[in-house]
N, C-alpha and C positions, 0 to 999 in steps of 0.2 A: 360488379365488384371492383373496388379501386385497385389498380395495379401499383406495385412498388418496385424499386430497384432490387437487384439481387442482394445487395448488402442489407438493405432494410428488411427484406423478406427473411433472410437468414437470421437477422437480429430478433425478429418476431418469433421464429421457431425456437430460439434459445430462451427468450423471455417466457414463453408459454410453459416451460418446464420448471417446476418449483424446486430449484436446486439450493435450498437454504443450507448453509455450511453445516457439516461437511458433505452433504448429499450432492452428488453430481447430477442425479436425475437423468442420465442419458445424454447429457450435453456433449461430453467428450466423444461419444460414438458418432454424433452428427459431424463433428469436426474431422474425425478420423475418416469417415466414409467419404467426405468431400475430397480429401487430400491423397488417400491411398491410390486412386486411379492416376494421380499425377506423379507417381514414383516415390512417394514418401515412405520411408520405413516407419512402421508403427510399433511403438514399445509402450506397453501399459505397465505402470509402476504403482502398485498398491501397497501402502504402508498403514498398518492399523486399519482405520475406517475411512481412509483418504484415497481417492482415485487420482492418479497423475498420469500424464501423457507426455511422452517425448517423441516428437515427429522429426524426421530428418530426411532431406533429399540431398544426396551428394556425399562423398566420402573424402573430401579434401577441404583445405582452408582456402580463404577465410570463411568462418562460419558466422552468419547473420541469423540471430534467433529472435523470434517474437515471444514474449512472455505474458501470460494472463491467467485469469481464474474464472472458473465456471460457477463457483459458489457465490451466493448473495447473502446479505444480512436479512434477519427476519423482517416481515412486512410491517410490524406494529399492528394496531387495531385496523382490521380490514374495512370496518365500517366508516373509517375516516378517509378512505380512498374514494375518489370520484368514479373510479372504475376498478374492477378486480385486479389486483396487483400482478397476477400471472396470466391475465388476458390482455395481450398487446392491443392498445387502443390508440387511435389517432384523433387529435383535436388541434385545430389551428396550426397545422404543420409539425406538431410535436408528437413523438412516439412515447406513450406512457406505459410503465410497467417496472416492476422491481428488477433491477439489473440493466435497464435501458442505458444508463450512463456508466454504471460501475458493475461489471464492465462487459456485458454481453454485446453491446454495440461495437466496442473495440474488437472483440473476437470476430465478429462478422466482418468487419472492415479488413482484418488481417487476412481472412480466408479469401475474400474476393480479390484483394490486392494481389495475393500470391497466384490466384488462378489467372488473372489477366497478365501478370508479369511472365508466367511460364508459357502462356500462349504465344507471347511475342518473343520471348528469350529462352527457349527450351535448353539451349547450350550454355547457359550462364556459368560464370566462373564461381568457384567456392561452393558453399552449401547453404541451404536454407533450413531452418529448424524452428519448431515451436515447443515451448515448455508450458504446459497447461496443468493447473492444479485445482482441486476443489477444497483447498484449506487455507485460503488467503485471509478470509474474513474471520476465521476462528483462531485456534491456538497457533497456527502456522508452524506446527512441529513436524507433521508428517507430509508436508507438501513440498514446495520449492526447495526448502532447506535439505530435505532428504534426497531429492532428485539431484541437486548440485553435488552432494556428497557421493552419489552413485557415479556421476559423470566424472568427477575428480578421481575417484578410485580407478577408473580405467583410462585416465589421462585424455579424456575427450573435452576439448576446450571450446568455449564460445568467445569469439573475438568481439562481436558487437551485439548488443541486446536492446530491443525496443520493448519496454514494458507499457501495456496499454491502459495504464491508470488514467483516469480523467484529469488531465493537467490543465486544461484550458479554462480561461476565466470569462471572457466575453464572446470570443469567437474561436472556433476550432483552429488550433495552431498558434494562438497568440502567446502561449506560455508552454515551454518545455522544461521539465524538471531534469537537471543534469546532476543532481545529487540529493541527498536527504540528510537531515540531522540524525544523530544518534538518539536512542530512547532508553533511559535508565529509570526504573521505578524503585523506590524505597518503601518498605513497610515498617513503620516505627511504632514501638510500644514503650511509652514512658511509664515507669512504675512509681506509684505513690502508696498511700495507706488510707483505706476506706474508713469513713467515720460519719458522725452526725454533724450537720452544718452548724448546730448550736455549740459544738465543742471542737472548733478548728484546731485548737492546741493539741488535741488527741489524734489528729489525722494529718495527712500530707497530700495536699491536692495537686495531682499531676498536671492538671490543666493550668493552674497558676504557675507552676514551676517551668512548664515547657513553653508557655507563651513567648517570653523574651527570646528563647532560642529559635522558635519558629519565625518570629519577626526578623531576626538577624538573617536566617536563611533566605526569607522572602526579599530582604533588601540587599543581599549581597550581590555585587557585580562580579559575575564569574568570569567573564571575558567580554571583549568588545566585538566579537565576531571577526569576519574578514571580508575579502572581496566577494566571496560567494555565499557566506553564511551569516545570518543574523546572530546577535549575541545569544549565548546560552541562557535558556529560560528555566526557572524553577517554579513549579505550580503545585500547590496542595490540592488534591483531588478528592479526598475523603478524610473525614475526622469524626471520631466518636468517643464518647466517655459517659459514664454514669449508668445508673440502673433504670432510669426513667422516673425515679422519685425526686421530688423537689427538695427533700430534707436530707439527702445523702451525698457526702463528698465522695467522688469516685475513687476507685483504687488504681485504675489504669486509664491511660489515654492512648487510643489507636489513631495513627495518622498515616495516610498513604500520600505520597508525593511523587512527582515525575520531573526528571530533567530532559529537555530536548537540547542536545549539545552539538556544538560545532566541532570542526577539526582543530580548534584551538585548545580543546580539552580531550583527555582520555577519561574513560569511565573510572579508572583507578584513582585519577586526581580528584574527581568529583566525590567519590566515596571517602577519600582521605580528608578532604576539606570539610565535608559534612560531619564526619566523626569528630574532627577537631572542634568545630563549633558546638556540637552537643556536649562534648566533654568540658568545654570552657564554662558551661552553665551548671556543671556539677549534677547532671542528670543520671539517674539510673535507668537504663534503657536496653532494649533489644532492637536490632535493626537488620532486616533481611532485604537483600537486593535482587532484582531481576533485570538483566540486560536484554532488551528487546532488539537491539540492533546498533551496530557501530555507524558513525557517519561515513558517507562515501561521496565521492566527487569525480565526475568526468568533466574536466575543464577544457580540454581541447582534444583534437584528433579527428580521424576520418569520420566517425559516427556523428559528432557534432557538426562538422562541415556539411555532410550529406543531409542531415536532418534540416538544418537552417536553410540550406539551398532548396530542398524540396518544398518546404512551407512557403518560401518566397515564390517559387515557380508556380505552385498550385493556387495560392491565395493572394499573392502580391504583398503579403505582410512580412515585416521583420519581426521574428519571434523573440521573446524575452526568455533568458536562461535563469531559472530560479531554483532554490533548494528548499523553499518553504513547504509547509504542510506536514502531514503525518509520515509514518513509515510506509514502506511498500516492500514487495518481495525482492526488489533491487538490492536490498541489503544483504541478501544471500548470494547474489550473483556477482556483484562487484568485487568482493574480496578475492576472487579467483583470477583477477587481472582483466576481467571483461570491461569494456567501455559500455556504460549503461545510460540510457535516457528514458524518460517517461513521457509518452505522447498519447493523449486521448482527447475525448470531447469535453465539453464544459461540465464543471463539477458543482454547479449551483444547487442541484437537487439530490445529490448522492446521499444515500442512507435515510432519506426523508420520505414521508407520505407523498404520493403522487410524484415519484421519481420519473423524470422524463429527459428526453433529449430531442433536439431539432432533427427531424428525419434527414434533411438534406446535409446535415453536418456529418452524418455517417458516411455518405458518399464522398464528401470532401476529405474526411479522414482516410478512407480507403485509397483515394487518389494520392494522398501524401505518402502513405505507406508504400504504394507501388513505385512512387518516384524515388524514395529512399533505396528501394531494391535496385532500381536502375542505376542510381548514383554509385552504389557500392559493388554491385555484382555484374556490371557490364563494362 
């Protein structure tokens, strides 16, 4: 039987558990059982149908926390996978399975990094913590957001946080996310008057009326971005009108769109400018907003310095600090004043059929995590 490193072995154990969001499927018990003998306080926080875990070793600052999630997205059609998605499988140096990259591999790397660090530095300064949820890939209502509310209510602060999201592009450590754009979704209903296509003068087509407004929204330059963020982006993601019949003018048009916005904008500014454009086209409409996260940025400080230095020491690379990509649970942690970075394996196959990660990259990631611990807590 082929032997693997402790990090890869632990990743396989986690992958083998079908923890489709919000089901943890026992993954958090595995993590807690590994760290309890090392002096970690185990606190289980269940909100609704979501299991969360807060682990902490030490009762003084500074606090360095690792954050991650045990839940994974659904597999999609299992017959399209080359191997069963919850059966860890090795091929050509890669570990295949749902969650291999996003983000059970990172969780395994965190645990083994902490184990090695404590074996060498049992009297480290400050505290080490882990914030683990099973609700990152789902609504993200009863997960990290609720845990942070609980910590804030008792004035328990995190100084530095490493989120294990798969940040890398070509090689592990080549990209670190030091911030994320905000995410704001609008659900727009433009109202018209249904009628027969042969008698348009007796109807009011909301598709025709809304098209110039939607074009203006799509062509508007909201900002130019800044040193850390690309320009704010507007994208229509869903659009629907009509009864399905070819001879009926629709009575309503439903449009869903999303802003990914930089720190050059606030969500209130985007809402106001959108309303102004829609009103300028004399539309009758309803518009409901959902704010999924504010933009956040860690531009400098001890965590950035320690992370960049650790990647250089372990890999010889100079990492790139970027804020691109989707949202992460860092959006719930950063507003409390915590310095946050996202550092994980390559993201090329996340959420895809045949998700995989290069097995040796998990050991590299674990070594980087360990070096960050050394840089900050010794």
